[in-house]
N, CA, C and O atoms as a CHARMM CRD file, in Angstrom:
* protein
*
  356
    1    1 UNK  N     84.37000  -9.90300  -7.62300 PROA 1      0.00000
    2    1 UNK  CA    84.08700  -9.89800  -6.20400 PROA 1      0.00000
    3    1 UNK  C     83.61100 -11.26800  -5.77400 PROA 1      0.00000
    4    1 UNK  O     82.65400 -11.80600  -6.33100 PROA 1      0.00000
    5    2 UNK  N     84.27000 -11.82200  -4.80000 PROA 2      0.00000
    6    2 UNK  CA    83.86500 -13.10600  -4.23500 PROA 2      0.00000
    7    2 UNK  C     83.62300 -12.90300  -2.75900 PROA 2      0.00000
    8    2 UNK  O     84.48800 -12.39800  -2.04300 PROA 2      0.00000
    9    3 UNK  N     82.45200 -13.29400  -2.30400 PROA 3      0.00000
   10    3 UNK  CA    82.12900 -13.17900  -0.89400 PROA 3      0.00000
   11    3 UNK  C     81.91600 -14.57700  -0.33900 PROA 3      0.00000
   12    3 UNK  O     81.05100 -15.31200  -0.81500 PROA 3      0.00000
   13    4 UNK  N     82.68500 -14.93700   0.64500 PROA 4      0.00000
   14    4 UNK  CA    82.62300 -16.28300   1.21800 PROA 4      0.00000
   15    4 UNK  C     81.74700 -16.27300   2.46500 PROA 4      0.00000
   16    4 UNK  O     81.93100 -15.45300   3.36400 PROA 4      0.00000
   17    5 UNK  N     80.77700 -17.21100   2.50300 PROA 5      0.00000
   18    5 UNK  CA    79.91100 -17.37800   3.66400 PROA 5      0.00000
   19    5 UNK  C     80.10200 -18.79400   4.19300 PROA 5      0.00000
   20    5 UNK  O     79.45800 -19.73100   3.72000 PROA 5      0.00000
   21    6 UNK  N     80.97400 -18.94500   5.16200 PROA 6      0.00000
   22    6 UNK  CA    81.24100 -20.28700   5.69200 PROA 6      0.00000
   23    6 UNK  C     82.09500 -21.08100   4.72300 PROA 6      0.00000
   24    6 UNK  O     82.57100 -20.54800   3.72000 PROA 6      0.00000
   25    7 UNK  N     82.28700 -22.35100   5.02100 PROA 7      0.00000
   26    7 UNK  CA    83.17800 -23.17700   4.19700 PROA 7      0.00000
   27    7 UNK  C     82.49100 -23.73700   2.95800 PROA 7      0.00000
   28    7 UNK  O     83.17300 -24.20800   2.04800 PROA 7      0.00000
   29    8 UNK  N     81.16200 -23.70100   2.89400 PROA 8      0.00000
   30    8 UNK  CA    80.45300 -24.32400   1.78200 PROA 8      0.00000
   31    8 UNK  C     79.74000 -23.34800   0.85300 PROA 8      0.00000
   32    8 UNK  O     79.20500 -23.77900  -0.16900 PROA 8      0.00000
   33    9 UNK  N     79.70900 -22.06400   1.15800 PROA 9      0.00000
   34    9 UNK  CA    78.90800 -21.12100   0.39100 PROA 9      0.00000
   35    9 UNK  C     79.74500 -19.92500  -0.04000 PROA 9      0.00000
   36    9 UNK  O     80.52700 -19.38500   0.74300 PROA 9      0.00000
   37   10 UNK  N     79.57400 -19.52200  -1.28200 PROA 10     0.00000
   38   10 UNK  CA    80.22900 -18.31000  -1.78500 PROA 10     0.00000
   39   10 UNK  C     79.29900 -17.62800  -2.77100 PROA 10     0.00000
   40   10 UNK  O     78.58900 -18.29500  -3.52400 PROA 10     0.00000
   41   11 UNK  N     79.30000 -16.30600  -2.77000 PROA 11     0.00000
   42   11 UNK  CA    78.55800 -15.53000  -3.75700 PROA 11     0.00000
   43   11 UNK  C     79.60300 -14.93600  -4.68900 PROA 11     0.00000
   44   11 UNK  O     80.55600 -14.30300  -4.23600 PROA 11     0.00000
   45   12 UNK  N     79.42500 -15.13900  -5.98600 PROA 12     0.00000
   46   12 UNK  CA    80.41300 -14.67900  -6.96200 PROA 12     0.00000
   47   12 UNK  C     79.73000 -13.84000  -8.03200 PROA 12     0.00000
   48   12 UNK  O     78.53000 -13.97700  -8.27100 PROA 12     0.00000
   49   13 UNK  N     80.50000 -12.97400  -8.66900 PROA 13     0.00000
   50   13 UNK  CA    79.98300 -12.17700  -9.78300 PROA 13     0.00000
   51   13 UNK  C     80.00800 -13.02900 -11.05000 PROA 13     0.00000
   52   13 UNK  O     80.65200 -14.07800 -11.08000 PROA 13     0.00000
   53   14 UNK  N     79.31400 -12.58500 -12.08900 PROA 14     0.00000
   54   14 UNK  CA    79.33400 -13.30800 -13.35800 PROA 14     0.00000
   55   14 UNK  C     80.74400 -13.38000 -13.93100 PROA 14     0.00000
   56   14 UNK  O     81.13100 -14.39200 -14.51600 PROA 14     0.00000
   57   15 UNK  N     81.51300 -12.30100 -13.76100 PROA 15     0.00000
   58   15 UNK  CA    82.89700 -12.29100 -14.25800 PROA 15     0.00000
   59   15 UNK  C     83.71100 -13.36900 -13.55000 PROA 15     0.00000
   60   15 UNK  O     84.42700 -14.13100 -14.20000 PROA 15     0.00000
   61   16 UNK  N     83.60800 -13.43600 -12.23800 PROA 16     0.00000
   62   16 UNK  CA    84.34100 -14.43900 -11.47200 PROA 16     0.00000
   63   16 UNK  C     83.86900 -15.84800 -11.83300 PROA 16     0.00000
   64   16 UNK  O     84.67200 -16.77800 -11.90100 PROA 16     0.00000
   65   17 UNK  N     82.57700 -15.99800 -12.06200 PROA 17     0.00000
   66   17 UNK  CA    82.03700 -17.30000 -12.44100 PROA 17     0.00000
   67   17 UNK  C     82.64500 -17.76400 -13.75700 PROA 17     0.00000
   68   17 UNK  O     82.90900 -18.95300 -13.93800 PROA 17     0.00000
   69   18 UNK  N     82.86500 -16.82500 -14.67600 PROA 18     0.00000
   70   18 UNK  CA    83.46900 -17.16900 -15.95400 PROA 18     0.00000
   71   18 UNK  C     84.95600 -17.45500 -15.86500 PROA 18     0.00000
   72   18 UNK  O     85.50800 -18.11400 -16.74600 PROA 18     0.00000
   73   19 UNK  N     85.61700 -16.97300 -14.81900 PROA 19     0.00000
   74   19 UNK  CA    87.05700 -17.15100 -14.67200 PROA 19     0.00000
   75   19 UNK  C     87.39900 -18.42200 -13.90900 PROA 19     0.00000
   76   19 UNK  O     88.40100 -19.07100 -14.20900 PROA 19     0.00000
   77   20 UNK  N     86.59200 -18.78100 -12.94000 PROA 20     0.00000
   78   20 UNK  CA    86.87000 -19.93600 -12.09200 PROA 20     0.00000
   79   20 UNK  C     85.70300 -20.90800 -12.08800 PROA 20     0.00000
   80   20 UNK  O     84.56600 -20.53800 -12.38100 PROA 20     0.00000
   81   21 UNK  N     85.99200 -22.12100 -11.76100 PROA 21     0.00000
   82   21 UNK  CA    84.95000 -23.13300 -11.62700 PROA 21     0.00000
   83   21 UNK  C     84.33200 -23.00700 -10.24200 PROA 21     0.00000
   84   21 UNK  O     85.02500 -23.12100  -9.23000 PROA 21     0.00000
   85   22 UNK  N     83.04100 -22.77400 -10.20500 PROA 22     0.00000
   86   22 UNK  CA    82.34300 -22.70500  -8.92500 PROA 22     0.00000
   87   22 UNK  C     81.32800 -23.83800  -8.81100 PROA 22     0.00000
   88   22 UNK  O     80.46000 -23.80800  -7.93900 PROA 22     0.00000
   89   23 UNK  N     81.43400 -24.84000  -9.68800 PROA 23     0.00000
   90   23 UNK  CA    80.52900 -25.98600  -9.59200 PROA 23     0.00000
   91   23 UNK  C     80.76600 -26.69700  -8.26900 PROA 23     0.00000
   92   23 UNK  O     81.90900 -26.93800  -7.88100 PROA 23     0.00000
   93   24 UNK  N     79.70900 -27.02100  -7.59500 PROA 24     0.00000
   94   24 UNK  CA    79.85300 -27.67100  -6.28500 PROA 24     0.00000
   95   24 UNK  C     80.62900 -28.97800  -6.38600 PROA 24     0.00000
   96   24 UNK  O     81.32100 -29.37400  -5.44900 PROA 24     0.00000
   97   25 UNK  N     80.50900 -29.63600  -7.52100 PROA 25     0.00000
   98   25 UNK  CA    81.16100 -30.92900  -7.64500 PROA 25     0.00000
   99   25 UNK  C     82.65000 -30.85500  -7.94800 PROA 25     0.00000
  100   25 UNK  O     83.29300 -31.89100  -8.11800 PROA 25     0.00000
  101   26 UNK  N     83.20400 -29.66500  -8.01800 PROA 26     0.00000
  102   26 UNK  CA    84.67000 -29.62600  -8.14400 PROA 26     0.00000
  103   26 UNK  C     85.29800 -30.06400  -6.83800 PROA 26     0.00000
  104   26 UNK  O     86.48600 -30.38100  -6.79400 PROA 26     0.00000
  105   27 UNK  N     84.50800 -30.08500  -5.77200 PROA 27     0.00000
  106   27 UNK  CA    84.96800 -30.55400  -4.47200 PROA 27     0.00000
  107   27 UNK  C     84.50400 -31.97800  -4.23800 PROA 27     0.00000
  108   27 UNK  O     84.18100 -32.35000  -3.11000 PROA 27     0.00000
  109   28 UNK  N     84.46600 -32.77800  -5.29800 PROA 28     0.00000
  110   28 UNK  CA    83.88500 -34.12300  -5.26600 PROA 28     0.00000
  111   28 UNK  C     84.49800 -34.98700  -4.17300 PROA 28     0.00000
  112   28 UNK  O     85.70500 -34.96700  -3.93300 PROA 28     0.00000
  113   29 UNK  N     83.63400 -35.73600  -3.52700 PROA 29     0.00000
  114   29 UNK  CA    84.04600 -36.68400  -2.48700 PROA 29     0.00000
  115   29 UNK  C     83.07900 -37.84900  -2.49500 PROA 29     0.00000
  116   29 UNK  O     81.95800 -37.73900  -2.99200 PROA 29     0.00000
  117   30 UNK  N     83.51500 -38.95000  -1.94900 PROA 30     0.00000
  118   30 UNK  CA    82.62000 -40.06800  -1.71900 PROA 30     0.00000
  119   30 UNK  C     82.04700 -40.71200  -2.96400 PROA 30     0.00000
  120   30 UNK  O     80.87300 -41.08200  -2.97700 PROA 30     0.00000
  121   31 UNK  N     82.84200 -40.85500  -4.00600 PROA 31     0.00000
  122   31 UNK  CA    82.39200 -41.57200  -5.19000 PROA 31     0.00000
  123   31 UNK  C     81.67100 -40.72800  -6.23000 PROA 31     0.00000
  124   31 UNK  O     81.28800 -41.25200  -7.27700 PROA 31     0.00000
  125   32 UNK  N     81.47200 -39.43700  -5.97700 PROA 32     0.00000
  126   32 UNK  CA    80.80300 -38.61200  -6.97900 PROA 32     0.00000
  127   32 UNK  C     81.81300 -38.16600  -8.03200 PROA 32     0.00000
  128   32 UNK  O     83.02200 -38.23600  -7.81500 PROA 32     0.00000
  129   33 UNK  N     81.30900 -37.71400  -9.16000 PROA 33     0.00000
  130   33 UNK  CA    82.16600 -37.26500 -10.25000 PROA 33     0.00000
  131   33 UNK  C     81.67800 -35.92400 -10.75200 PROA 33     0.00000
  132   33 UNK  O     80.49000 -35.61300 -10.67100 PROA 33     0.00000
  133   34 UNK  N     82.59300 -35.13500 -11.26800 PROA 34     0.00000
  134   34 UNK  CA    82.24600 -33.84600 -11.86700 PROA 34     0.00000
  135   34 UNK  C     81.83400 -34.08600 -13.31900 PROA 34     0.00000
  136   34 UNK  O     82.62900 -34.57800 -14.12000 PROA 34     0.00000
  137   35 UNK  N     80.59200 -33.73800 -13.65600 PROA 35     0.00000
  138   35 UNK  CA    80.11800 -33.99000 -15.01500 PROA 35     0.00000
  139   35 UNK  C     80.69100 -33.00900 -16.04000 PROA 35     0.00000
  140   35 UNK  O     80.52000 -33.20400 -17.24400 PROA 35     0.00000
  141   36 UNK  N     81.37100 -31.95500 -15.57400 PROA 36     0.00000
  142   36 UNK  CA    81.99700 -30.98900 -16.47700 PROA 36     0.00000
  143   36 UNK  C     83.49600 -31.22600 -16.62600 PROA 36     0.00000
  144   36 UNK  O     84.18200 -30.43100 -17.26800 PROA 36     0.00000
  145   37 UNK  N     84.00700 -32.28500 -16.05500 PROA 37     0.00000
  146   37 UNK  CA    85.44900 -32.51900 -15.98600 PROA 37     0.00000
  147   37 UNK  C     86.13300 -32.41900 -17.34700 PROA 37     0.00000
  148   37 UNK  O     87.16100 -31.75100 -17.46400 PROA 37     0.00000
  149   38 UNK  N     85.59500 -33.06000 -18.37000 PROA 38     0.00000
  150   38 UNK  CA    86.25100 -33.08100 -19.67700 PROA 38     0.00000
  151   38 UNK  C     86.14200 -31.73900 -20.40300 PROA 38     0.00000
  152   38 UNK  O     86.89700 -31.48800 -21.34200 PROA 38     0.00000
  153   39 UNK  N     85.22300 -30.88300 -19.98900 PROA 39     0.00000
  154   39 UNK  CA    85.05700 -29.57500 -20.61500 PROA 39     0.00000
  155   39 UNK  C     85.69100 -28.45500 -19.80400 PROA 39     0.00000
  156   39 UNK  O     85.74400 -27.31100 -20.25500 PROA 39     0.00000
  157   40 UNK  N     86.17100 -28.78100 -18.61300 PROA 40     0.00000
  158   40 UNK  CA    86.63200 -27.77700 -17.65800 PROA 40     0.00000
  159   40 UNK  C     87.95700 -27.14900 -18.07700 PROA 40     0.00000
  160   40 UNK  O     88.84700 -27.81000 -18.61300 PROA 40     0.00000
  161   41 UNK  N     88.05300 -25.85200 -17.81300 PROA 41     0.00000
  162   41 UNK  CA    89.30400 -25.12900 -18.07900 PROA 41     0.00000
  163   41 UNK  C     90.21700 -25.08300 -16.86300 PROA 41     0.00000
  164   41 UNK  O     91.33700 -24.58000 -16.94800 PROA 41     0.00000
  165   42 UNK  N     89.74600 -25.60800 -15.72200 PROA 42     0.00000
  166   42 UNK  CA    90.47900 -25.42900 -14.47400 PROA 42     0.00000
  167   42 UNK  C     90.76000 -26.71800 -13.69600 PROA 42     0.00000
  168   42 UNK  O     90.84200 -26.64900 -12.47000 PROA 42     0.00000
  169   43 UNK  N     90.91300 -27.87400 -14.32000 PROA 43     0.00000
  170   43 UNK  CA    91.10300 -29.09200 -13.52200 PROA 43     0.00000
  171   43 UNK  C     92.44100 -29.14400 -12.78900 PROA 43     0.00000
  172   43 UNK  O     92.62000 -29.94000 -11.86700 PROA 43     0.00000
  173   44 UNK  N     93.38000 -28.29200 -13.20300 PROA 44     0.00000
  174   44 UNK  CA    94.70300 -28.30500 -12.56300 PROA 44     0.00000
  175   44 UNK  C     94.75200 -27.46500 -11.29600 PROA 44     0.00000
  176   44 UNK  O     95.76700 -27.46400 -10.60000 PROA 44     0.00000
  177   45 UNK  N     93.68800 -26.75800 -10.98600 PROA 45     0.00000
  178   45 UNK  CA    93.66200 -25.94400  -9.76900 PROA 45     0.00000
  179   45 UNK  C     93.78300 -26.83300  -8.53100 PROA 45     0.00000
  180   45 UNK  O     93.24400 -27.93900  -8.49400 PROA 45     0.00000
  181   46 UNK  N     94.48700 -26.34300  -7.53300 PROA 46     0.00000
  182   46 UNK  CA    94.70000 -27.11700  -6.30800 PROA 46     0.00000
  183   46 UNK  C     93.39700 -27.47300  -5.60900 PROA 46     0.00000
  184   46 UNK  O     93.29700 -28.52700  -4.98100 PROA 46     0.00000
  185   47 UNK  N     92.40700 -26.61000  -5.71200 PROA 47     0.00000
  186   47 UNK  CA    91.13800 -26.85900  -5.02200 PROA 47     0.00000
  187   47 UNK  C     90.24600 -27.84900  -5.75900 PROA 47     0.00000
  188   47 UNK  O     89.26900 -28.33800  -5.19100 PROA 47     0.00000
  189   48 UNK  N     90.56300 -28.15100  -7.00700 PROA 48     0.00000
  190   48 UNK  CA    89.73300 -29.06200  -7.79900 PROA 48     0.00000
  191   48 UNK  C     90.08200 -30.51200  -7.47200 PROA 48     0.00000
  192   48 UNK  O     91.24900 -30.90300  -7.49200 PROA 48     0.00000
  193   49 UNK  N     89.06600 -31.28800  -7.17500 PROA 49     0.00000
  194   49 UNK  CA    89.25600 -32.70300  -6.86700 PROA 49     0.00000
  195   49 UNK  C     88.70800 -33.60000  -7.97000 PROA 49     0.00000
  196   49 UNK  O     88.60500 -34.81400  -7.79800 PROA 49     0.00000
  197   50 UNK  N     88.35800 -32.99800  -9.09900 PROA 50     0.00000
  198   50 UNK  CA    87.74400 -33.75800 -10.18400 PROA 50     0.00000
  199   50 UNK  C     88.68200 -34.81700 -10.75700 PROA 50     0.00000
  200   50 UNK  O     88.24000 -35.92300 -11.06700 PROA 50     0.00000
  201   51 UNK  N     89.96500 -34.49900 -10.90200 PROA 51     0.00000
  202   51 UNK  CA    90.90800 -35.47400 -11.45800 PROA 51     0.00000
  203   51 UNK  C     91.05200 -36.66200 -10.51500 PROA 51     0.00000
  204   51 UNK  O     91.02800 -37.81200 -10.95200 PROA 51     0.00000
  205   52 UNK  N     91.20300 -36.38400  -9.21900 PROA 52     0.00000
  206   52 UNK  CA    91.31700 -37.46600  -8.23400 PROA 52     0.00000
  207   52 UNK  C     90.06300 -38.34500  -8.24600 PROA 52     0.00000
  208   52 UNK  O     90.14800 -39.57300  -8.21000 PROA 52     0.00000
  209   53 UNK  N     88.90300 -37.69300  -8.29600 PROA 53     0.00000
  210   53 UNK  CA    87.64200 -38.43300  -8.29200 PROA 53     0.00000
  211   53 UNK  C     87.49300 -39.27200  -9.55400 PROA 53     0.00000
  212   53 UNK  O     87.00600 -40.40100  -9.48800 PROA 53     0.00000
  213   54 UNK  N     87.90200 -38.74100 -10.69700 PROA 54     0.00000
  214   54 UNK  CA    87.79500 -39.48000 -11.95700 PROA 54     0.00000
  215   54 UNK  C     88.71800 -40.69000 -11.95500 PROA 54     0.00000
  216   54 UNK  O     88.32800 -41.76400 -12.41100 PROA 54     0.00000
  217   55 UNK  N     89.93300 -40.53100 -11.45000 PROA 55     0.00000
  218   55 UNK  CA    90.86500 -41.66500 -11.35700 PROA 55     0.00000
  219   55 UNK  C     90.29800 -42.74000 -10.44300 PROA 55     0.00000
  220   55 UNK  O     90.32500 -43.92300 -10.78300 PROA 55     0.00000
  221   56 UNK  N     89.78600 -42.34000  -9.28700 PROA 56     0.00000
  222   56 UNK  CA    89.20700 -43.30200  -8.34400 PROA 56     0.00000
  223   56 UNK  C     88.02200 -44.02700  -8.97100 PROA 56     0.00000
  224   56 UNK  O     87.88600 -45.24000  -8.81500 PROA 56     0.00000
  225   57 UNK  N     87.16200 -43.29300  -9.68100 PROA 57     0.00000
  226   57 UNK  CA    86.00200 -43.89400 -10.33200 PROA 57     0.00000
  227   57 UNK  C     86.44000 -44.91000 -11.38900 PROA 57     0.00000
  228   57 UNK  O     85.91200 -46.02100 -11.44300 PROA 57     0.00000
  229   58 UNK  N     87.40100 -44.53000 -12.22300 PROA 58     0.00000
  230   58 UNK  CA    87.85600 -45.43100 -13.28400 PROA 58     0.00000
  231   58 UNK  C     88.55800 -46.67000 -12.72300 PROA 58     0.00000
  232   58 UNK  O     88.41700 -47.76000 -13.27600 PROA 58     0.00000
  233   59 UNK  N     89.30100 -46.51700 -11.64800 PROA 59     0.00000
  234   59 UNK  CA    89.93500 -47.67400 -11.01300 PROA 59     0.00000
  235   59 UNK  C     88.87900 -48.63300 -10.46000 PROA 59     0.00000
  236   59 UNK  O     89.01600 -49.85100 -10.56700 PROA 59     0.00000
  237   60 UNK  N     87.83000 -48.06900  -9.87000 PROA 60     0.00000
  238   60 UNK  CA    86.73700 -48.89400  -9.34900 PROA 60     0.00000
  239   60 UNK  C     86.02600 -49.62800 -10.48600 PROA 60     0.00000
  240   60 UNK  O     85.69600 -50.80800 -10.36100 PROA 60     0.00000
  241   61 UNK  N     85.79300 -48.92700 -11.58900 PROA 61     0.00000
  242   61 UNK  CA    85.16000 -49.55600 -12.74600 PROA 61     0.00000
  243   61 UNK  C     86.02700 -50.67500 -13.31400 PROA 61     0.00000
  244   61 UNK  O     85.51600 -51.72700 -13.70000 PROA 61     0.00000
  245   62 UNK  N     87.34800 -50.44500 -13.36600 PROA 62     0.00000
  246   62 UNK  CA    88.26000 -51.47300 -13.86600 PROA 62     0.00000
  247   62 UNK  C     88.21000 -52.70800 -12.98800 PROA 62     0.00000
  248   62 UNK  O     88.18700 -53.82900 -13.49500 PROA 62     0.00000
  249   63 UNK  N     88.19300 -52.51500 -11.66400 PROA 63     0.00000
  250   63 UNK  CA    88.12400 -53.63300 -10.72900 PROA 63     0.00000
  251   63 UNK  C     86.83300 -54.42100 -10.94000 PROA 63     0.00000
  252   63 UNK  O     86.85300 -55.65200 -10.95800 PROA 63     0.00000
  253   64 UNK  N     85.71700 -53.72000 -11.09900 PROA 64     0.00000
  254   64 UNK  CA    84.42900 -54.38800 -11.33300 PROA 64     0.00000
  255   64 UNK  C     84.44000 -55.17400 -12.64400 PROA 64     0.00000
  256   64 UNK  O     83.95100 -56.30100 -12.70400 PROA 64     0.00000
  257   65 UNK  N     85.00300 -54.56900 -13.69200 PROA 65     0.00000
  258   65 UNK  CA    85.05100 -55.24000 -14.99100 PROA 65     0.00000
  259   65 UNK  C     85.93500 -56.48500 -14.95200 PROA 65     0.00000
  260   65 UNK  O     85.59600 -57.51200 -15.54100 PROA 65     0.00000
  261   66 UNK  N     87.06500 -56.39000 -14.25800 PROA 66     0.00000
  262   66 UNK  CA    87.94600 -57.55200 -14.13900 PROA 66     0.00000
  263   66 UNK  C     87.26600 -58.69000 -13.38500 PROA 66     0.00000
  264   66 UNK  O     87.39200 -59.85600 -13.76000 PROA 66     0.00000
  265   67 UNK  N     86.54400 -58.34400 -12.31700 PROA 67     0.00000
  266   67 UNK  CA    85.81600 -59.35700 -11.55300 PROA 67     0.00000
  267   67 UNK  C     84.72800 -59.98500 -12.41500 PROA 67     0.00000
  268   67 UNK  O     84.50900 -61.19600 -12.36400 PROA 67     0.00000
  269   68 UNK  N     84.05000 -59.16300 -13.20300 PROA 68     0.00000
  270   68 UNK  CA    83.00100 -59.66300 -14.09200 PROA 68     0.00000
  271   68 UNK  C     83.58800 -60.57400 -15.17600 PROA 68     0.00000
  272   68 UNK  O     83.01400 -61.61300 -15.50100 PROA 68     0.00000
  273   69 UNK  N     84.72700 -60.17800 -15.72700 PROA 69     0.00000
  274   69 UNK  CA    85.38100 -60.99200 -16.74700 PROA 69     0.00000
  275   69 UNK  C     85.81300 -62.34100 -16.18300 PROA 69     0.00000
  276   69 UNK  O     85.72800 -63.36300 -16.86400 PROA 69     0.00000
  277   70 UNK  N     86.27500 -62.33900 -14.93800 PROA 70     0.00000
  278   70 UNK  CA    86.67800 -63.59000 -14.29900 PROA 70     0.00000
  279   70 UNK  C     85.46800 -64.51200 -14.11900 PROA 70     0.00000
  280   70 UNK  O     85.56800 -65.71700 -14.35000 PROA 70     0.00000
  281   71 UNK  N     84.33800 -63.95600 -13.71300 PROA 71     0.00000
  282   71 UNK  CA    83.12100 -64.75800 -13.57100 PROA 71     0.00000
  283   71 UNK  C     82.68800 -65.35100 -14.90400 PROA 71     0.00000
  284   71 UNK  O     82.29500 -66.51600 -14.97400 PROA 71     0.00000
  285   72 UNK  N     82.76000 -64.55300 -15.95400 PROA 72     0.00000
  286   72 UNK  CA    82.39600 -65.03900 -17.28700 PROA 72     0.00000
  287   72 UNK  C     83.32200 -66.17900 -17.68800 PROA 72     0.00000
  288   72 UNK  O     82.86700 -67.19200 -18.22000 PROA 72     0.00000
  289   73 UNK  N     84.61400 -66.02100 -17.43600 PROA 73     0.00000
  290   73 UNK  CA    85.57400 -67.08100 -17.75000 PROA 73     0.00000
  291   73 UNK  C     85.26700 -68.37000 -17.00100 PROA 73     0.00000
  292   73 UNK  O     85.35900 -69.45400 -17.57700 PROA 73     0.00000
  293   74 UNK  N     84.90500 -68.26700 -15.73300 PROA 74     0.00000
  294   74 UNK  CA    84.55100 -69.44600 -14.94700 PROA 74     0.00000
  295   74 UNK  C     83.28700 -70.11200 -15.48800 PROA 74     0.00000
  296   74 UNK  O     83.21100 -71.33800 -15.55200 PROA 74     0.00000
  297   75 UNK  N     82.31100 -69.31800 -15.87000 PROA 75     0.00000
  298   75 UNK  CA    81.07200 -69.85900 -16.42600 PROA 75     0.00000
  299   75 UNK  C     81.33700 -70.57200 -17.74300 PROA 75     0.00000
  300   75 UNK  O     80.76100 -71.62900 -18.00100 PROA 75     0.00000
  301   76 UNK  N     82.19100 -70.01300 -18.57000 PROA 76     0.00000
  302   76 UNK  CA    82.54900 -70.65500 -19.83700 PROA 76     0.00000
  303   76 UNK  C     83.18400 -72.00700 -19.57500 PROA 76     0.00000
  304   76 UNK  O     82.85500 -72.98500 -20.24600 PROA 76     0.00000
  305   77 UNK  N     84.09100 -72.07800 -18.60700 PROA 77     0.00000
  306   77 UNK  CA    84.74300 -73.35800 -18.28700 PROA 77     0.00000
  307   77 UNK  C     83.72700 -74.39000 -17.79900 PROA 77     0.00000
  308   77 UNK  O     83.80500 -75.56100 -18.17300 PROA 77     0.00000
  309   78 UNK  N     82.78500 -73.96700 -16.97500 PROA 78     0.00000
  310   78 UNK  CA    81.74800 -74.88200 -16.48500 PROA 78     0.00000
  311   78 UNK  C     80.93200 -75.41900 -17.65500 PROA 78     0.00000
  312   78 UNK  O     80.65700 -76.61700 -17.73300 PROA 78     0.00000
  313   79 UNK  N     80.54400 -74.52300 -18.56700 PROA 79     0.00000
  314   79 UNK  CA    79.74800 -74.94400 -19.72400 PROA 79     0.00000
  315   79 UNK  C     80.54500 -75.85900 -20.64800 PROA 79     0.00000
  316   79 UNK  O     79.99400 -76.81800 -21.18800 PROA 79     0.00000
  317   80 UNK  N     81.83300 -75.57600 -20.83900 PROA 80     0.00000
  318   80 UNK  CA    82.67900 -76.44900 -21.66700 PROA 80     0.00000
  319   80 UNK  C     82.78600 -77.83500 -21.04300 PROA 80     0.00000
  320   80 UNK  O     82.74600 -78.84100 -21.75000 PROA 80     0.00000
  321   81 UNK  N     82.92300 -77.89000 -19.71200 PROA 81     0.00000
  322   81 UNK  CA    82.96400 -79.18200 -19.02300 PROA 81     0.00000
  323   81 UNK  C     81.65000 -79.93500 -19.18400 PROA 81     0.00000
  324   81 UNK  O     81.64300 -81.15400 -19.35500 PROA 81     0.00000
  325   82 UNK  N     80.55900 -79.21800 -19.13100 PROA 82     0.00000
  326   82 UNK  CA    79.24900 -79.84400 -19.32700 PROA 82     0.00000
  327   82 UNK  C     79.15100 -80.44700 -20.72900 PROA 82     0.00000
  328   82 UNK  O     78.62600 -81.54700 -20.89900 PROA 82     0.00000
  329   83 UNK  N     79.66000 -79.72200 -21.73500 PROA 83     0.00000
  330   83 UNK  CA    79.64400 -80.24100 -23.10800 PROA 83     0.00000
  331   83 UNK  C     80.51400 -81.48800 -23.23700 PROA 83     0.00000
  332   83 UNK  O     80.12200 -82.45400 -23.89100 PROA 83     0.00000
  333   84 UNK  N     81.69300 -81.47100 -22.61500 PROA 84     0.00000
  334   84 UNK  CA    82.57500 -82.63200 -22.66200 PROA 84     0.00000
  335   84 UNK  C     81.91300 -83.83800 -22.02100 PROA 84     0.00000
  336   84 UNK  O     81.97100 -84.94200 -22.56300 PROA 84     0.00000
  337   85 UNK  N     81.29200 -83.63700 -20.88800 PROA 85     0.00000
  338   85 UNK  CA    80.62100 -84.73300 -20.17700 PROA 85     0.00000
  339   85 UNK  C     79.42700 -85.25300 -20.98500 PROA 85     0.00000
  340   85 UNK  O     79.13400 -86.44800 -20.93900 PROA 85     0.00000
  341   86 UNK  N     78.76000 -84.41300 -21.69600 PROA 86     0.00000
  342   86 UNK  CA    77.61900 -84.83200 -22.49900 PROA 86     0.00000
  343   86 UNK  C     78.06200 -85.75300 -23.64200 PROA 86     0.00000
  344   86 UNK  O     77.36400 -86.70700 -23.98400 PROA 86     0.00000
  345   87 UNK  N     79.21800 -85.46300 -24.22100 PROA 87     0.00000
  346   87 UNK  CA    79.71800 -86.28200 -25.32200 PROA 87     0.00000
  347   87 UNK  C     80.27900 -87.61600 -24.84100 PROA 87     0.00000
  348   87 UNK  O     80.30000 -88.58900 -25.59400 PROA 87     0.00000
  349   88 UNK  N     80.72800 -87.66500 -23.60000 PROA 88     0.00000
  350   88 UNK  CA    81.32300 -88.89100 -23.06000 PROA 88     0.00000
  351   88 UNK  C     80.24000 -89.93800 -22.76400 PROA 88     0.00000
  352   88 UNK  O     80.45200 -91.12700 -23.00200 PROA 88     0.00000
  353   89 UNK  N     79.09300 -89.50800 -22.25300 PROA 89     0.00000
  354   89 UNK  CA    78.05100 -90.46200 -21.85600 PROA 89     0.00000
  355   89 UNK  C     77.16700 -90.89700 -22.96100 PROA 89     0.00000
  356   89 UNK  O     76.25700 -91.69700 -22.74500 PROA 89     0.00000
């Protein structure tokens, strides 16, 4: 038995809870992630947004890491130039 109260609230039985994911974060939005995603039996459900949220999160992390790696590379070049200049003078 599932009883829906508005768009954000539902009362479910223990049986229904065991059959479907009722974690609030399966409707993830705005940068949040479902902490049960890797253990979930229902990520393929149309109502689940955990896969989309995980992809978006990982893409954002990749972008941050690439930017960080570029900064490190620039710093290394600056330091190498400093070493070269030190040996010249």
